[in-house]
TORKOL-4160 file (C-alpha; in steps of 0.2 Angstrom, whole numbers, padded with zeros to 4 digits, m for minus):
333
<pt num="1" X="m0087" Y="m0077" Z="0021"/>
<pt num="2" X="m0071" Y="m0081" Z="0012"/>
<pt num="3" X="m0065" Y="m0091" Z="m0003"/>
<pt num="4" X="m0048" Y="m0098" Z="m0001"/>
<pt num="5" X="m0038" Y="m0097" Z="m0017"/>
<pt num="6" X="m0022" Y="m0097" Z="m0007"/>
<pt num="7" X="m0009" Y="m0111" Z="m0003"/>
<pt num="8" X="m0015" Y="m0129" Z="m0006"/>
<pt num="9" X="m0003" Y="m0142" Z="0001"/>
<pt num="10" X="m0005" Y="m0160" Z="0006"/>
<pt num="11" X="0000" Y="m0157" Z="0024"/>
<pt num="12" X="m0004" Y="m0143" Z="0036"/>
<pt num="13" X="0010" Y="m0132" Z="0042"/>
<pt num="14" X="0003" Y="m0125" Z="0058"/>
<pt num="15" X="0008" Y="m0109" Z="0068"/>
<pt num="16" X="0020" Y="m0117" Z="0080"/>
<pt num="17" X="0029" Y="m0126" Z="0066"/>
<pt num="18" X="0032" Y="m0110" Z="0057"/>
<pt num="19" X="0038" Y="m0101" Z="0073"/>
<pt num="20" X="0050" Y="m0115" Z="0077"/>
<pt num="21" X="0057" Y="m0115" Z="0059"/>
<pt num="22" X="0058" Y="m0096" Z="0059"/>
<pt num="23" X="0069" Y="m0095" Z="0074"/>
<pt num="24" X="0081" Y="m0110" Z="0071"/>
<pt num="25" X="0081" Y="m0126" Z="0060"/>
<pt num="26" X="0091" Y="m0139" Z="0068"/>
<pt num="27" X="0099" Y="m0154" Z="0059"/>
<pt num="28" X="0107" Y="m0167" Z="0070"/>
<pt num="29" X="0122" Y="m0175" Z="0063"/>
<pt num="30" X="0135" Y="m0188" Z="0069"/>
<pt num="31" X="0147" Y="m0173" Z="0072"/>
<pt num="32" X="0134" Y="m0162" Z="0081"/>
<pt num="33" X="0122" Y="m0149" Z="0077"/>
<pt num="34" X="0120" Y="m0138" Z="0062"/>
<pt num="35" X="0110" Y="m0122" Z="0065"/>
<pt num="36" X="0101" Y="m0112" Z="0051"/>
<pt num="37" X="0095" Y="m0095" Z="0056"/>
<pt num="38" X="0077" Y="m0090" Z="0052"/>
<pt num="39" X="0083" Y="m0073" Z="0044"/>
<pt num="40" X="0091" Y="m0084" Z="0030"/>
<pt num="41" X="0079" Y="m0098" Z="0029"/>
<pt num="42" X="0066" Y="m0097" Z="0015"/>
<pt num="43" X="0049" Y="m0099" Z="0024"/>
<pt num="44" X="0031" Y="m0095" Z="0021"/>
<pt num="45" X="0027" Y="m0078" Z="0028"/>
<pt num="46" X="0013" Y="m0085" Z="0038"/>
<pt num="47" X="m0001" Y="m0098" Z="0038"/>
<pt num="48" X="m0018" Y="m0095" Z="0030"/>
<pt num="49" X="m0026" Y="m0096" Z="0047"/>
<pt num="50" X="m0015" Y="m0082" Z="0054"/>
<pt num="51" X="m0017" Y="m0071" Z="0039"/>
<pt num="52" X="m0036" Y="m0073" Z="0041"/>
<pt num="53" X="m0034" Y="m0068" Z="0059"/>
<pt num="54" X="m0024" Y="m0053" Z="0055"/>
<pt num="55" X="m0037" Y="m0047" Z="0042"/>
<pt num="56" X="m0051" Y="m0049" Z="0056"/>
<pt num="57" X="m0041" Y="m0039" Z="0069"/>
<pt num="58" X="m0037" Y="m0025" Z="0056"/>
<pt num="59" X="m0055" Y="m0024" Z="0051"/>
<pt num="60" X="m0061" Y="m0023" Z="0069"/>
<pt num="61" X="m0048" Y="m0010" Z="0074"/>
<pt num="62" X="m0051" Y="0000" Z="0058"/>
<pt num="63" X="m0070" Y="0001" Z="0061"/>
<pt num="64" X="m0068" Y="0006" Z="0079"/>
<pt num="65" X="m0056" Y="0020" Z="0075"/>
<pt num="66" X="m0067" Y="0026" Z="0061"/>
<pt num="67" X="m0082" Y="0026" Z="0072"/>
<pt num="68" X="m0074" Y="0036" Z="0086"/>
<pt num="69" X="m0062" Y="0046" Z="0075"/>
<pt num="70" X="m0048" Y="0039" Z="0086"/>
<pt num="71" X="m0032" Y="0034" Z="0078"/>
<pt num="72" X="m0025" Y="0026" Z="0094"/>
<pt num="73" X="m0038" Y="0012" Z="0091"/>
<pt num="74" X="m0030" Y="0005" Z="0075"/>
<pt num="75" X="m0012" Y="0012" Z="0077"/>
<pt num="76" X="m0006" Y="m0006" Z="0080"/>
<pt num="77" X="m0013" Y="m0012" Z="0064"/>
<pt num="78" X="m0008" Y="0001" Z="0051"/>
<pt num="79" X="0009" Y="0007" Z="0046"/>
<pt num="80" X="0018" Y="0015" Z="0031"/>
<pt num="81" X="0007" Y="0024" Z="0018"/>
<pt num="82" X="m0010" Y="0018" Z="0025"/>
<pt num="83" X="m0004" Y="0023" Z="0042"/>
<pt num="84" X="0000" Y="0040" Z="0037"/>
<pt num="85" X="m0016" Y="0043" Z="0027"/>
<pt num="86" X="m0027" Y="0035" Z="0040"/>
<pt num="87" X="m0020" Y="0045" Z="0055"/>
<pt num="88" X="m0023" Y="0061" Z="0046"/>
<pt num="89" X="m0040" Y="0056" Z="0041"/>
<pt num="90" X="m0045" Y="0052" Z="0058"/>
<pt num="91" X="m0037" Y="0068" Z="0065"/>
<pt num="92" X="m0047" Y="0079" Z="0054"/>
<pt num="93" X="m0063" Y="0069" Z="0058"/>
<pt num="94" X="m0060" Y="0071" Z="0077"/>
<pt num="95" X="m0057" Y="0090" Z="0075"/>
<pt num="96" X="m0073" Y="0093" Z="0065"/>
<pt num="97" X="m0083" Y="0080" Z="0075"/>
<pt num="98" X="m0077" Y="0078" Z="0092"/>
<pt num="99" X="m0091" Y="0066" Z="0097"/>
<pt num="100" X="m0086" Y="0053" Z="0083"/>
<pt num="101" X="m0091" Y="0049" Z="0066"/>
<pt num="102" X="m0110" Y="0051" Z="0065"/>
<pt num="103" X="m0110" Y="0043" Z="0047"/>
<pt num="104" X="m0100" Y="0028" Z="0052"/>
<pt num="105" X="m0103" Y="0013" Z="0041"/>
<pt num="106" X="m0093" Y="m0003" Z="0046"/>
<pt num="107" X="m0081" Y="m0009" Z="0033"/>
<pt num="108" X="m0085" Y="m0027" Z="0028"/>
<pt num="109" X="m0074" Y="m0038" Z="0018"/>
<pt num="110" X="m0078" Y="m0055" Z="0010"/>
<pt num="111" X="m0073" Y="m0067" Z="m0004"/>
<pt num="112" X="m0055" Y="m0066" Z="0003"/>
<pt num="113" X="m0040" Y="m0073" Z="m0006"/>
<pt num="114" X="m0024" Y="m0074" Z="0003"/>
<pt num="115" X="m0008" Y="m0074" Z="m0007"/>
<pt num="116" X="0007" Y="m0078" Z="0004"/>
<pt num="117" X="0025" Y="m0078" Z="m0002"/>
<pt num="118" X="0039" Y="m0089" Z="0003"/>
<pt num="119" X="0054" Y="m0079" Z="0007"/>
<pt num="120" X="0070" Y="m0077" Z="0017"/>
<pt num="121" X="0072" Y="m0062" Z="0029"/>
<pt num="122" X="0061" Y="m0048" Z="0035"/>
<pt num="123" X="0049" Y="m0041" Z="0032"/>
<pt num="124" X="0038" Y="m0055" Z="0030"/>
<pt num="125" X="0022" Y="m0051" Z="0022"/>
<pt num="126" X="0006" Y="m0056" Z="0012"/>
<pt num="127" X="m0008" Y="m0049" Z="0002"/>
<pt num="128" X="m0027" Y="m0051" Z="0005"/>
<pt num="129" X="m0038" Y="m0048" Z="m0010"/>
<pt num="130" X="m0056" Y="m0045" Z="m0004"/>
<pt num="131" X="m0073" Y="m0038" Z="m0010"/>
<pt num="132" X="m0079" Y="m0024" Z="0001"/>
<pt num="133" X="m0096" Y="m0016" Z="0005"/>
<pt num="134" X="m0088" Y="0001" Z="m0001"/>
<pt num="135" X="m0080" Y="0006" Z="m0017"/>
<pt num="136" X="m0092" Y="m0003" Z="m0028"/>
<pt num="137" X="m0086" Y="m0019" Z="m0037"/>
<pt num="138" X="m0067" Y="m0014" Z="m0035"/>
<pt num="139" X="m0056" Y="m0027" Z="m0026"/>
<pt num="140" X="m0048" Y="m0022" Z="m0010"/>
<pt num="141" X="m0029" Y="m0026" Z="m0010"/>
<pt num="142" X="m0022" Y="m0025" Z="0008"/>
<pt num="143" X="m0003" Y="m0029" Z="0011"/>
<pt num="144" X="0001" Y="m0035" Z="0028"/>
<pt num="145" X="0019" Y="m0034" Z="0034"/>
<pt num="146" X="0029" Y="m0037" Z="0050"/>
<pt num="147" X="0047" Y="m0036" Z="0055"/>
<pt num="148" X="0048" Y="m0050" Z="0068"/>
<pt num="149" X="0039" Y="m0064" Z="0076"/>
<pt num="150" X="0034" Y="m0054" Z="0091"/>
<pt num="151" X="0026" Y="m0040" Z="0081"/>
<pt num="152" X="0008" Y="m0040" Z="0074"/>
<pt num="153" X="0004" Y="m0039" Z="0056"/>
<pt num="154" X="0000" Y="m0022" Z="0050"/>
<pt num="155" X="m0007" Y="m0015" Z="0034"/>
<pt num="156" X="0006" Y="m0005" Z="0025"/>
<pt num="157" X="m0003" Y="m0003" Z="0008"/>
<pt num="158" X="m0022" Y="m0002" Z="0004"/>
<pt num="159" X="m0027" Y="0000" Z="m0014"/>
<pt num="160" X="m0043" Y="m0003" Z="m0024"/>
<pt num="161" X="m0042" Y="m0012" Z="m0041"/>
<pt num="162" X="m0055" Y="m0014" Z="m0054"/>
<pt num="163" X="m0063" Y="m0031" Z="m0054"/>
<pt num="164" X="m0055" Y="m0043" Z="m0066"/>
<pt num="165" X="m0038" Y="m0033" Z="m0066"/>
<pt num="166" X="m0029" Y="m0042" Z="m0052"/>
<pt num="167" X="m0017" Y="m0054" Z="m0060"/>
<pt num="168" X="m0014" Y="m0073" Z="m0057"/>
<pt num="169" X="0001" Y="m0076" Z="m0046"/>
<pt num="170" X="0015" Y="m0088" Z="m0048"/>
<pt num="171" X="0014" Y="m0102" Z="m0035"/>
<pt num="172" X="0025" Y="m0117" Z="m0031"/>
<pt num="173" X="0018" Y="m0135" Z="m0029"/>
<pt num="174" X="0012" Y="m0131" Z="m0011"/>
<pt num="175" X="0003" Y="m0115" Z="m0016"/>
<pt num="176" X="0016" Y="m0102" Z="m0009"/>
<pt num="177" X="0019" Y="m0086" Z="m0019"/>
<pt num="178" X="0035" Y="m0079" Z="m0024"/>
<pt num="179" X="0042" Y="m0062" Z="m0018"/>
<pt num="180" X="0051" Y="m0053" Z="m0031"/>
<pt num="181" X="0067" Y="m0044" Z="m0024"/>
<pt num="182" X="0066" Y="m0025" Z="m0024"/>
<pt num="183" X="0082" Y="m0024" Z="m0035"/>
<pt num="184" X="0076" Y="m0037" Z="m0048"/>
<pt num="185" X="0083" Y="m0034" Z="m0065"/>
<pt num="186" X="0072" Y="m0046" Z="m0075"/>
<pt num="187" X="0057" Y="m0033" Z="m0075"/>
<pt num="188" X="0053" Y="m0018" Z="m0086"/>
<pt num="189" X="0058" Y="m0007" Z="m0070"/>
<pt num="190" X="0065" Y="m0013" Z="m0054"/>
<pt num="191" X="0052" Y="m0012" Z="m0040"/>
<pt num="192" X="0065" Y="m0002" Z="m0029"/>
<pt num="193" X="0065" Y="0011" Z="m0043"/>
<pt num="194" X="0046" Y="0013" Z="m0046"/>
<pt num="195" X="0043" Y="0026" Z="m0033"/>
<pt num="196" X="0057" Y="0038" Z="m0040"/>
<pt num="197" X="0051" Y="0033" Z="m0058"/>
<pt num="198" X="0033" Y="0038" Z="m0054"/>
<pt num="199" X="0038" Y="0054" Z="m0046"/>
<pt num="200" X="0049" Y="0059" Z="m0061"/>
<pt num="201" X="0035" Y="0054" Z="m0073"/>
<pt num="202" X="0023" Y="0065" Z="m0065"/>
<pt num="203" X="0035" Y="0080" Z="m0067"/>
<pt num="204" X="0041" Y="0077" Z="m0085"/>
<pt num="205" X="0034" Y="0061" Z="m0092"/>
<pt num="206" X="0044" Y="0046" Z="m0097"/>
<pt num="207" X="0042" Y="0030" Z="m0107"/>
<pt num="208" X="0041" Y="0019" Z="m0091"/>
<pt num="209" X="0023" Y="0020" Z="m0088"/>
<pt num="210" X="0008" Y="0015" Z="m0099"/>
<pt num="211" X="m0006" Y="0028" Z="m0102"/>
<pt num="212" X="m0020" Y="0027" Z="m0090"/>
<pt num="213" X="m0031" Y="0035" Z="m0076"/>
<pt num="214" X="m0016" Y="0037" Z="m0064"/>
<pt num="215" X="m0003" Y="0042" Z="m0076"/>
<pt num="216" X="m0007" Y="0051" Z="m0092"/>
<pt num="217" X="m0024" Y="0057" Z="m0087"/>
<pt num="218" X="m0018" Y="0063" Z="m0070"/>
<pt num="219" X="m0004" Y="0073" Z="m0078"/>
<pt num="220" X="m0016" Y="0081" Z="m0090"/>
<pt num="221" X="m0028" Y="0086" Z="m0075"/>
<pt num="222" X="m0013" Y="0093" Z="m0066"/>
<pt num="223" X="m0008" Y="0103" Z="m0081"/>
<pt num="224" X="m0025" Y="0110" Z="m0083"/>
<pt num="225" X="m0027" Y="0115" Z="m0065"/>
<pt num="226" X="m0010" Y="0124" Z="m0065"/>
<pt num="227" X="m0016" Y="0138" Z="m0076"/>
<pt num="228" X="m0033" Y="0142" Z="m0069"/>
<pt num="229" X="m0037" Y="0161" Z="m0069"/>
<pt num="230" X="m0031" Y="0170" Z="m0053"/>
<pt num="231" X="m0023" Y="0155" Z="m0046"/>
<pt num="232" X="m0006" Y="0147" Z="m0049"/>
<pt num="233" X="m0003" Y="0129" Z="m0044"/>
<pt num="234" X="0014" Y="0120" Z="m0042"/>
<pt num="235" X="0017" Y="0102" Z="m0039"/>
<pt num="236" X="0032" Y="0093" Z="m0031"/>
<pt num="237" X="0033" Y="0074" Z="m0032"/>
<pt num="238" X="0045" Y="0064" Z="m0022"/>
<pt num="239" X="0049" Y="0045" Z="m0020"/>
<pt num="240" X="0045" Y="0037" Z="m0003"/>
<pt num="241" X="0054" Y="0021" Z="0000"/>
<pt num="242" X="0061" Y="0021" Z="0017"/>
<pt num="243" X="0057" Y="0009" Z="0031"/>
<pt num="244" X="0038" Y="0004" Z="0031"/>
<pt num="245" X="0037" Y="0012" Z="0014"/>
<pt num="246" X="0048" Y="m0001" Z="0006"/>
<pt num="247" X="0041" Y="m0007" Z="m0011"/>
<pt num="248" X="0035" Y="m0025" Z="m0011"/>
<pt num="249" X="0032" Y="m0036" Z="m0026"/>
<pt num="250" X="0024" Y="m0053" Z="m0030"/>
<pt num="251" X="0029" Y="m0063" Z="m0046"/>
<pt num="252" X="0014" Y="m0065" Z="m0058"/>
<pt num="253" X="0011" Y="m0081" Z="m0069"/>
<pt num="254" X="0018" Y="m0072" Z="m0084"/>
<pt num="255" X="0035" Y="m0068" Z="m0077"/>
<pt num="256" X="0031" Y="m0050" Z="m0072"/>
<pt num="257" X="0027" Y="m0043" Z="m0055"/>
<pt num="258" X="0013" Y="m0034" Z="m0045"/>
<pt num="259" X="0022" Y="m0020" Z="m0036"/>
<pt num="260" X="0015" Y="m0010" Z="m0021"/>
<pt num="261" X="0024" Y="0007" Z="m0018"/>
<pt num="262" X="0022" Y="0024" Z="m0011"/>
<pt num="263" X="0025" Y="0042" Z="m0016"/>
<pt num="264" X="0025" Y="0059" Z="m0008"/>
<pt num="265" X="0017" Y="0074" Z="m0016"/>
<pt num="266" X="0016" Y="0093" Z="m0012"/>
<pt num="267" X="0003" Y="0105" Z="m0020"/>
<pt num="268" X="0005" Y="0123" Z="m0018"/>
<pt num="269" X="m0009" Y="0135" Z="m0023"/>
<pt num="270" X="m0005" Y="0154" Z="m0024"/>
<pt num="271" X="m0018" Y="0167" Z="m0027"/>
<pt num="272" X="m0014" Y="0182" Z="m0038"/>
<pt num="273" X="m0017" Y="0199" Z="m0031"/>
<pt num="274" X="m0035" Y="0202" Z="m0028"/>
<pt num="275" X="m0040" Y="0184" Z="m0030"/>
<pt num="276" X="m0044" Y="0171" Z="m0016"/>
<pt num="277" X="m0038" Y="0154" Z="m0013"/>
<pt num="278" X="m0052" Y="0141" Z="m0016"/>
<pt num="279" X="m0059" Y="0134" Z="0001"/>
<pt num="280" X="m0050" Y="0117" Z="0003"/>
<pt num="281" X="m0065" Y="0110" Z="0013"/>
<pt num="282" X="m0067" Y="0106" Z="0032"/>
<pt num="283" X="m0056" Y="0091" Z="0032"/>
<pt num="284" X="m0041" Y="0100" Z="0024"/>
<pt num="285" X="m0044" Y="0115" Z="0035"/>
<pt num="286" X="m0043" Y="0104" Z="0051"/>
<pt num="287" X="m0025" Y="0098" Z="0045"/>
<pt num="288" X="m0020" Y="0116" Z="0041"/>
<pt num="289" X="m0007" Y="0126" Z="0051"/>
<pt num="290" X="m0006" Y="0145" Z="0049"/>
<pt num="291" X="m0018" Y="0157" Z="0041"/>
<pt num="292" X="m0022" Y="0155" Z="0022"/>
<pt num="293" X="m0019" Y="0173" Z="0016"/>
<pt num="294" X="m0011" Y="0171" Z="m0001"/>
<pt num="295" X="m0005" Y="0153" Z="m0002"/>
<pt num="296" X="m0009" Y="0135" Z="0004"/>
<pt num="297" X="0003" Y="0121" Z="0003"/>
<pt num="298" X="m0004" Y="0104" Z="0005"/>
<pt num="299" X="0006" Y="0088" Z="0008"/>
<pt num="300" X="0000" Y="0071" Z="0002"/>
<pt num="301" X="0005" Y="0053" Z="0004"/>
<pt num="302" X="0000" Y="0041" Z="m0010"/>
<pt num="303" X="0001" Y="0022" Z="m0012"/>
<pt num="304" X="0000" Y="0014" Z="m0029"/>
<pt num="305" X="m0001" Y="m0004" Z="m0036"/>
<pt num="306" X="0006" Y="m0008" Z="m0053"/>
<pt num="307" X="0009" Y="m0022" Z="m0065"/>
<pt num="308" X="0027" Y="m0022" Z="m0069"/>
<pt num="309" X="0030" Y="m0034" Z="m0085"/>
<pt num="310" X="0045" Y="m0045" Z="m0088"/>
<pt num="311" X="0059" Y="m0036" Z="m0097"/>
<pt num="312" X="0057" Y="m0038" Z="m0115"/>
<pt num="313" X="0039" Y="m0043" Z="m0114"/>
<pt num="314" X="0034" Y="m0036" Z="m0131"/>
<pt num="315" X="0038" Y="m0018" Z="m0126"/>
<pt num="316" X="0025" Y="m0018" Z="m0112"/>
<pt num="317" X="0026" Y="m0003" Z="m0100"/>
<pt num="318" X="0022" Y="m0003" Z="m0081"/>
<pt num="319" X="0003" Y="m0001" Z="m0079"/>
<pt num="320" X="m0003" Y="0008" Z="m0063"/>
<pt num="321" X="m0019" Y="m0002" Z="m0058"/>
<pt num="322" X="m0024" Y="0008" Z="m0043"/>
<pt num="323" X="m0019" Y="0023" Z="m0032"/>
<pt num="324" X="m0026" Y="0029" Z="m0015"/>
<pt num="325" X="m0020" Y="0046" Z="m0009"/>
<pt num="326" X="m0023" Y="0056" Z="0007"/>
<pt num="327" X="m0019" Y="0073" Z="0013"/>
<pt num="328" X="m0008" Y="0072" Z="0028"/>
<pt num="329" X="m0005" Y="0090" Z="0033"/>
<pt num="330" X="m0006" Y="0108" Z="0025"/>
<pt num="331" X="0001" Y="0125" Z="0029"/>
<pt num="332" X="m0006" Y="0142" Z="0025"/>
<pt num="333" X="0003" Y="0158" Z="0022"/>
């Protein structure tokens, strides 16, 4: 079912040991006790067994929600960009098919690799890299995060990456990965800045990102769509970095980082006099407020995964490997 390329260590660190260490680490000395608080202690985010359990719980909840078109069934297992995209998708599905998803096919994930960083403070998080029965040969990358020991792991980011494009990660002697600080200055772009950099790039271009499907090709498609006869299309792109949308990064073997981040997009279509707005489809109509008379404004949340090279690495640019975007709401006027 799964292939473990995660931490390999000479002795097992079980769940109870992790929890105890996360709360306090006690060192008895002749003069008394020295207390080290968990929020400042560098610890693995979880164990491989707990990571596998979190993936199983997410998959079961995701399938139940998809079958019933009921977001309450997986709300405890999603957050951030995926949470926003998933909730809107299920809402639209329920509106158009109140009895549930008649074409439901359960998601099955296999050949799973768990990459678990060792870090201080919250959130604690890990990445699951899996093969799926949907999406062809692409690898499913799921980022699980939580903000406390009493909270469940939730999937904040879900992206698909072409087979063979997931990088090798830097690991310590025990097999734990390295989380890269959001404000790191040793990369081509700080992970904390990538969301704003990407929004700016989509608007006016820049030298931060390499050409590709999710960069230059997407800009070209948008420019083409903006000048369709009888229809004007405007785009507004915004960074999305607060709370559960915080960018997360893992150090790669070559000194760079794999960064997960999110962005916010608006697309406004306005018909010229005598022309009609193209039908946005049943799913979009289910999320649309107001009547579409002359214009339709659609709001999207997108999550991206990018390779951020080490600063000075031969002039390399940030490469966006994957992007999943979902309509969250729309308004007609």
